[in-house]
C-alpha positions as CSV (number, residue, x, y, z in Angstrom):
1,M,52.0,-64.4,30.1
2,R,54.0,-67.9,29.4
3,F,54.8,-70.5,32.4
4,S,58.6,-69.8,32.5
5,E,57.6,-65.8,32.8
6,F,55.3,-67.0,35.3
7,V,58.0,-68.5,37.4
8,I,60.8,-65.9,37.1
9,Y,57.4,-63.4,38.3
10,S,56.6,-65.6,40.7
11,F,60.5,-66.0,42.2
12,S,60.8,-62.7,41.9
13,F,57.4,-62.0,44.2
14,I,58.6,-64.1,46.9
15,V,62.0,-62.8,47.1
16,Y,60.6,-59.1,46.9
17,S,57.6,-59.7,49.3
18,M,60.2,-60.7,52.0
19,S,61.2,-58.7,54.5
20,W,65.0,-57.9,55.0
21,V,66.6,-58.4,58.5
22,I,69.2,-56.1,59.5
23,V,71.1,-57.3,62.9
24,G,73.2,-55.6,64.8
25,L,75.2,-57.6,67.4
26,G,76.2,-56.0,71.1
27,N,75.3,-56.8,74.6
28,P,72.2,-55.2,76.2
29,G,72.5,-52.9,78.9
30,E,73.8,-49.2,79.4
31,E,76.8,-50.4,80.7
32,Y,77.8,-52.1,77.6
33,R,76.4,-49.5,74.9
34,T,79.6,-48.1,73.7
35,T,82.0,-50.8,74.2
36,R,84.0,-51.3,71.0
37,H,81.9,-55.0,71.4
38,N,78.8,-53.2,70.6
39,A,79.8,-51.0,67.5
40,G,77.6,-53.3,65.7
41,R,74.6,-52.3,67.7
42,M,75.7,-48.5,67.4
43,A,75.7,-49.0,63.6
44,L,72.3,-50.3,63.6
45,E,70.9,-47.6,65.5
46,A,72.5,-45.2,63.1
47,A,71.1,-47.7,60.4
48,A,67.1,-47.2,61.5
49,K,67.8,-43.4,62.0
50,K,68.1,-43.1,58.2
51,F,65.8,-46.2,57.5
52,A,63.0,-46.7,59.8
53,E,60.3,-44.6,61.3
54,G,58.5,-45.0,64.7
55,E,60.2,-46.4,67.8
56,W,61.9,-48.9,68.6
57,K,60.0,-52.1,70.5
58,E,60.7,-55.0,72.6
59,D,60.1,-58.3,71.1
60,K,59.7,-60.4,74.3
61,K,59.3,-63.9,72.5
62,A,62.5,-62.7,70.3
63,N,64.2,-61.6,72.7
64,A,65.5,-58.4,71.0
65,T,64.5,-54.8,70.0
66,V,63.3,-54.1,67.0
67,I,62.0,-51.6,64.5
68,K,60.7,-51.8,61.1
69,G,61.7,-49.5,58.2
70,E,61.8,-49.1,54.1
71,I,65.3,-49.6,52.7
72,G,64.6,-47.9,49.4
73,T,61.4,-50.4,48.0
74,Q,62.3,-53.3,50.4
75,K,61.2,-53.8,53.7
76,A,63.6,-54.3,56.4
77,V,63.3,-55.0,60.1
78,F,66.4,-54.3,62.3
79,V,67.1,-56.6,65.2
80,A,68.9,-55.7,67.8
81,P,69.3,-59.2,69.9
82,D,69.2,-58.6,73.9
83,T,70.8,-61.8,74.5
84,F,74.3,-61.5,75.1
85,M,76.3,-61.8,72.4
86,N,77.1,-65.5,72.3
87,K,73.7,-66.1,72.3
88,S,72.6,-63.8,69.4
89,G,71.6,-66.8,67.3
90,S,68.2,-67.4,69.5
91,A,66.8,-64.1,68.7
92,V,67.5,-63.9,65.1
93,I,66.4,-67.2,64.4
94,K,62.6,-65.8,65.3
95,Y,63.3,-63.3,62.1
96,V,65.2,-65.7,60.0
97,K,63.5,-68.9,59.5
98,S,65.2,-70.7,56.6
99,V,68.2,-70.6,54.8
100,K,66.5,-68.6,51.9
101,A,65.4,-66.2,54.2
102,A,68.9,-65.9,55.4
103,S,69.7,-64.7,51.7
104,Q,68.1,-61.4,53.0
105,M,69.8,-61.1,56.3
106,I,72.9,-58.4,56.8
107,V,74.5,-59.0,60.3
108,V,77.0,-56.2,61.3
109,Y,79.4,-56.6,64.3
110,D,82.8,-55.6,65.7
111,D,86.0,-56.7,64.3
112,L,89.6,-57.2,66.0
113,D,91.3,-57.8,62.7
114,L,90.2,-54.3,61.0
115,P,91.8,-50.7,62.4
116,L,89.3,-48.0,64.2
117,G,87.7,-46.3,61.3
118,S,87.4,-49.3,58.5
119,F,84.5,-51.8,57.5
120,K,84.5,-54.6,55.3
121,L,81.8,-56.5,53.8
122,S,81.8,-60.1,53.2
123,Y,79.6,-62.9,51.9
124,D,79.5,-66.8,52.9
125,R,82.4,-66.8,55.5
126,G,83.3,-68.1,58.7
127,S,82.7,-67.0,62.0
128,G,86.4,-65.4,62.5
129,G,86.2,-66.7,66.2
130,H,83.0,-63.9,66.8
131,K,81.0,-65.8,69.1
132,G,77.9,-63.6,68.5
133,L,78.3,-64.3,64.3
134,E,78.8,-68.2,65.5
135,S,76.3,-68.7,67.4
136,I,73.9,-67.1,64.3
137,M,75.5,-69.4,61.5
138,R,74.4,-72.4,63.9
139,A,70.9,-70.8,64.6
140,V,70.2,-70.5,60.8
141,K,71.9,-73.3,59.6
142,T,74.2,-71.4,56.8
143,K,76.8,-68.9,56.3
144,K,75.2,-67.3,53.2
145,F,74.6,-63.9,53.9
146,T,76.3,-60.8,54.4
147,R,78.2,-59.4,57.0
148,I,79.5,-55.9,57.9
149,R,82.7,-55.9,59.8
150,I,83.4,-52.6,61.7
151,G,86.9,-52.3,62.8
152,V,87.5,-51.4,66.5
153,S,91.4,-51.8,67.0
154,R,93.9,-49.2,67.4
155,A,96.5,-48.9,64.4
156,S,100.1,-47.6,64.3
157,A,101.0,-44.7,62.2
158,S,101.0,-46.8,58.9
159,G,98.2,-47.7,59.7
160,K,98.9,-51.4,60.7
161,V,96.9,-52.9,63.4
162,K,97.4,-53.3,66.6
163,K,95.7,-56.3,67.9
164,V,95.8,-57.0,71.9
165,S,96.9,-60.7,72.8
166,G,95.8,-62.6,75.3
167,E,92.0,-63.8,76.3
168,G,92.1,-61.5,79.1
169,E,93.5,-58.7,77.7
170,V,91.1,-58.9,74.6
171,I,87.9,-59.3,76.7
172,D,89.3,-55.6,78.3
173,F,89.9,-54.4,75.3
174,I,86.5,-55.0,73.7
175,L,84.4,-54.5,77.0
176,A,86.3,-51.2,77.0
177,R,84.1,-48.0,76.2
178,F,85.0,-46.0,72.8
179,K,86.7,-42.5,73.6
180,P,84.6,-39.4,72.6
181,A,87.0,-39.2,69.3
182,E,86.5,-42.4,68.4
183,I,82.8,-42.3,68.5
184,D,83.3,-39.1,66.3
185,Q,85.0,-41.2,64.2
186,L,82.6,-43.6,64.0
187,K,80.1,-41.5,63.0
188,G,81.5,-41.2,59.6
189,V,81.6,-45.1,59.4
190,F,78.3,-45.8,60.6
191,K,77.3,-43.1,57.4
192,Q,79.0,-45.2,55.3
193,T,77.7,-48.7,56.6
194,S,74.4,-47.5,56.3
195,N,74.9,-46.8,52.5
196,A,76.6,-50.0,52.6
197,I,73.2,-51.6,53.7
198,E,71.4,-49.4,51.4
199,R,74.0,-51.2,48.3
200,V,73.1,-54.9,49.3
201,V,69.4,-54.2,49.5
202,A,69.5,-52.2,46.0
203,D,72.1,-54.4,44.4
204,G,73.1,-57.6,46.0
205,P,76.5,-58.3,48.1
206,Q,78.5,-58.7,45.5
207,I,78.1,-55.3,43.7
208,A,78.3,-53.8,47.2
209,M,81.2,-55.8,48.0
210,N,83.2,-54.4,44.8
211,A,81.7,-50.8,45.9
212,F,82.8,-50.3,49.3
213,N,85.5,-52.8,49.9
């Protein structure tokens, strides 16, 4: 084996031996379980049903609930921070300890700029004002990771987002529970976000974005 081939082989081994970290953002506690701000955590649970085995376990050191699995041939750990939203980074940093490791992280979270029933993949972008994402970016010291944004806003008949305005109104809206019909709608979304996660792991974020956006 030539040196150049050895370097490529070694790099590939390092990358593929690292676990993917799939993070679903939300607030802990039963009272928040089906609120709009917990759409990311709900999507994480759906993905874990597809890719993970065993039981969720409490990681007291990370202050998170986690479960391990495999996505295709790749190892993965699914992380639900048990911190409140704006402290999510303190849980994630226990699993993503370098900028390099962040390249194999996917963060799933709610987005007020998208209508309910939709989702969008992005990579290397700002937080869009999402406190949980801001916390993670500060903790891992990079924004070079994949996000899956899940729409939670109501839409007009034409599909235009009907955003709420004012801090108090926004808080009330994102902490309100989904209606049963909305949860049924989200089940279809979560099937697609699970497929998107699988595609990112298999082919990288750019190809996945081209396929799903």
